[in-house]
C-alpha positions in Angstrom: -0.2 0.2 0.0 1.8 3.1 -1.2 2.0 6.1 1.4 -1.3 9.5 -0.2 0.5 11.7 -1.5 -0.5 14.8 0.8 1.8 12.9 2.8 4.2 12.2 1.5 4.4 15.9 0.0 4.2 17.0 4.1 7.1 14.7 5.0 9.7 15.8 2.5 9.2 19.1 3.3 8.9 19.5 6.8 12.2 17.2 7.9 11.9 18.8 11.6 8.7 15.8 12.1 10.5 12.9 10.7 13.3 13.8 13.2 11.0 13.5 15.8 9.6 10.3 14.6 12.9 9.1 14.7 13.6 10.2 18.0 10.3 8.8 19.4 11.5 5.6 17.8 14.9 5.9 19.4 13.1 6.9 23.0 9.8 5.6 23.3 9.0 9.1 25.1 7.2 12.1 23.7 9.4 14.4 26.1 12.6 13.5 25.8 11.9 13.1 21.5 10.6 16.9 21.6 13.1 17.9 23.7 15.8 16.1 20.7 13.9 17.4 18.3 13.9 21.0 19.2 9.6 21.8 20.1 7.8 21.8 22.9 6.1 18.7 24.1 3.1 20.8 22.6 4.5 21.3 19.5 5.6 17.9 19.5 1.9 16.5 19.9 0.2 19.4 17.7 2.9 17.6 14.6 1.9 14.1 15.6 -1.5 14.8 15.3 -1.0 16.1 11.9 1.2 13.3 10.9 -1.5 10.7 12.1 -4.1 12.6 10.2 -3.1 12.9 7.1 -2.1 9.2 7.2 -4.3 6.1 6.4 -3.7 4.9 9.6 -1.4 6.2 12.8 1.9 6.6 12.2 2.2 7.2 16.6 0.8 5.0 19.1 0.4 6.0 22.3 0.6 4.3 25.8 -0.3 5.2 29.0 1.6 5.6 31.9 5.1 5.4 30.2 7.8 7.4 31.5 9.0 10.3 30.7 5.8 12.1 30.5 3.9 10.7 28.2 4.9 7.1 26.4 4.6 6.4 22.4 5.8 4.1 20.3 6.1 4.4 15.8 3.1 1.9 14.5 4.0 -0.1 11.9 3.1 2.5 9.4 5.1 4.6 11.1 8.3 2.7 10.5 7.7 2.9 6.8 7.1 6.1 6.5 11.1 6.6 8.3 12.3 4.2 5.3 10.4 6.3 2.8 12.3 9.6 4.1 15.6 7.8 3.9 14.3 7.0 0.0 12.7 10.8 -0.4 16.0 12.3 1.0 18.1 10.8 -2.2 15.4 12.0 -4.3 16.2 15.6 -2.5 19.8 15.3 -3.8 18.9 14.1 -6.9 16.4 17.4 -7.6 18.9 20.2 -6.0 21.3 18.7 -8.4 19.1 18.8 -11.5 17.7 22.3 -10.4 18.3 24.9 -13.4 18.4 27.8 -10.7 17.7 28.5 -7.0 14.8 30.5 -8.0 14.0 27.5 -8.7 13.0 25.7 -5.3 11.9 29.4 -4.1 8.7 28.5 -6.4 8.6 24.9 -5.7 7.9 26.7 -2.3 6.0 28.9 -2.4 3.0 26.8 -4.4 3.3 24.0 -1.5 2.0 26.1 1.3 1.1 25.8 4.6 -2.5 26.4 6.1 -3.3 28.2 9.1 -6.0 25.6 9.5 -5.3 23.6 12.6 -7.3 20.3 11.1 -6.2 18.7 8.4 -7.8 15.3 7.7 -6.5 13.5 4.8 -9.6 11.1 2.6 -10.7 10.6 -1.1 -14.1 11.4 -2.3 -16.1 8.9 -2.3 -19.5 11.1 -3.9 -20.5 14.4 -5.3 -23.8 15.4 -5.6 -25.2 18.3 -7.4 -27.2 21.4 -5.6 -28.2 24.0 -7.8 -24.7 26.2 -7.9 -23.0 24.4 -5.7 -21.8 20.7 -5.0 -22.4 18.6 -1.5 -18.5 16.1 -1.2 -18.6 13.7 0.3 -15.4 12.0 2.0 -14.2 9.1 3.4 -11.3 9.5 6.2 -9.3 7.2 7.7 -11.1 3.4 8.7 -14.3 4.8 7.1 -15.6 8.0 8.7 -17.3 10.0 7.0 -17.9 14.0 6.5 -19.7 16.0 4.2 -18.6 19.2 2.8 -20.7 21.8 0.4 -18.2 23.7 -2.1 -18.9 25.7 -5.8 -19.2 23.3 -8.6 -16.8 26.1 -10.1 -14.4 24.6 -7.3 -15.3 21.1 -7.5 -14.1 21.4 -11.9 -11.2 24.1 -10.7 -9.3 21.4 -8.1 -10.8 18.3 -10.5 -12.4 16.2 -8.2 -13.8 12.6 -9.1 -14.8 9.4 -7.0 -11.5 8.4 -5.8 -10.0 12.0 -5.6 -7.8 12.5 -2.5 -8.4 14.8 -0.4 -7.5 17.3 2.8 -10.1 18.1 4.7 -9.2 21.6 6.1 -11.5 23.1 9.2 -10.7 26.0 12.1 -10.4 25.4 15.4 -12.9 27.5 15.8 -15.5 26.1 13.6 -16.1 23.1 15.4 -19.4 23.3 17.7 -18.9 21.0 21.1 -21.9 18.9 22.3 -22.9 16.2 24.5 -22.9 13.2 23.0 -26.0 11.2 22.0 -27.9 15.0 21.4 -29.2 15.0 18.0 -27.5 17.1 15.6 -29.1 19.8 13.0 -30.3 18.7 9.8 -27.3 18.2 7.1 -24.5 19.4 9.6 -21.4 16.8 10.4 -21.5 15.0 13.8 -18.7 13.1 14.7 -18.4 10.8 17.9 -15.2 11.4 19.7 -13.4 11.5 23.3 -12.1 14.7 24.5 -8.5 13.9 25.7 -6.6 17.4 26.8 -8.5 20.8 27.3 -5.6 23.4 27.3 -6.9 26.7 29.2 -6.5 30.4 27.9 -5.7 33.0 30.4 -8.3 35.1 27.9 -10.5 33.7 25.5 -11.3 30.1 24.9 -9.9 26.8 25.8 -8.2 24.9 23.3 -10.0 21.5 23.1 -8.6 18.2 21.8 -10.8 15.4 20.6 -9.9 11.9 19.6 -11.9 10.6 16.7 -12.7 6.6 16.7 -10.7 6.5 13.4 -7.5 7.9 15.1 -7.3 11.6 13.7 -7.9 14.2 16.1 -9.6 17.2 16.1 -8.5 20.4 17.6 -11.7 22.7 18.7 -11.8 26.2 20.4 -14.8 26.2 23.3 -15.7 28.9 26.1 -14.9 27.0 29.2 -17.9 28.2 30.9 -20.5 26.4 28.0 -17.6 23.5 28.5 -18.7 23.5 32.4 -22.3 23.7 31.3 -22.1 21.0 28.6 -20.6 18.7 31.5 -17.7 18.3 28.6 -14.1 17.0 30.8 -11.2 15.4 29.8 -12.1 12.0 29.1 -15.4 12.6 28.1 -17.6 11.5 25.0 -18.3 14.6 22.8 -20.3 15.6 19.6 -18.3 17.7 17.2 -20.6 19.5 14.7 -19.7 21.6 11.5 -21.4 22.8 8.7 -20.4 21.2 5.5 -19.9 25.0 4.2 -17.1 25.1 6.6 -15.0 22.5 5.3 -12.4 23.7 2.7 -10.8 20.9 0.5 -7.6 20.5 -0.7 -5.7 18.4 -3.4 -2.0 17.8 -4.2 -0.8 20.3 -6.9 
């Protein structure tokens, strides 16, 4: 099974995150791996979440009660990614030799932009339904989890979307609404069930809530602390994450 194109591009551009995977494999500790890779503990987990969300299967598996602030190990898929990266390094060296001008590399960098959206989920198109000037796009994420996006038909054409097309669904943290599990959602909204893994409170403003989905992917949401208390949403508890299909942005490889 080959890696998704979007994950392959991501690891080629972010060698520090591959270094993090190497340190996890060697040390079995997020805290020590983050320090070795020059990342904060939070930045390390953010990097792991992003890599896991772009992969078909989680690259890093967490273990409870590990030494040094949180145990973790690479899954078989994570080990395979490391092997792939070694091959990509060879290809990168060949690309540098073949480039006609240093500006070529700058151009490639501009064409492969990062995004401010905290949630980037890899998936593939499994359905396209026309609704007036818009299209409803059904996406299958890892392990069969399904969400919907609603974009203009012009966007569908421009992105060359078809059944089987690989995409990344981008959802800003502030667009996610958190509700008690089991409550009926608004008709047409996406509603995903998950577990609250962490709540990081801010001195002023909303708390950052990290939610683990049953397929191994992770979402980051922003929520008012008072609202969390009123809805009895706390670490370790079940939660329903709602978001409108119009708030799902789609990206495809160049």
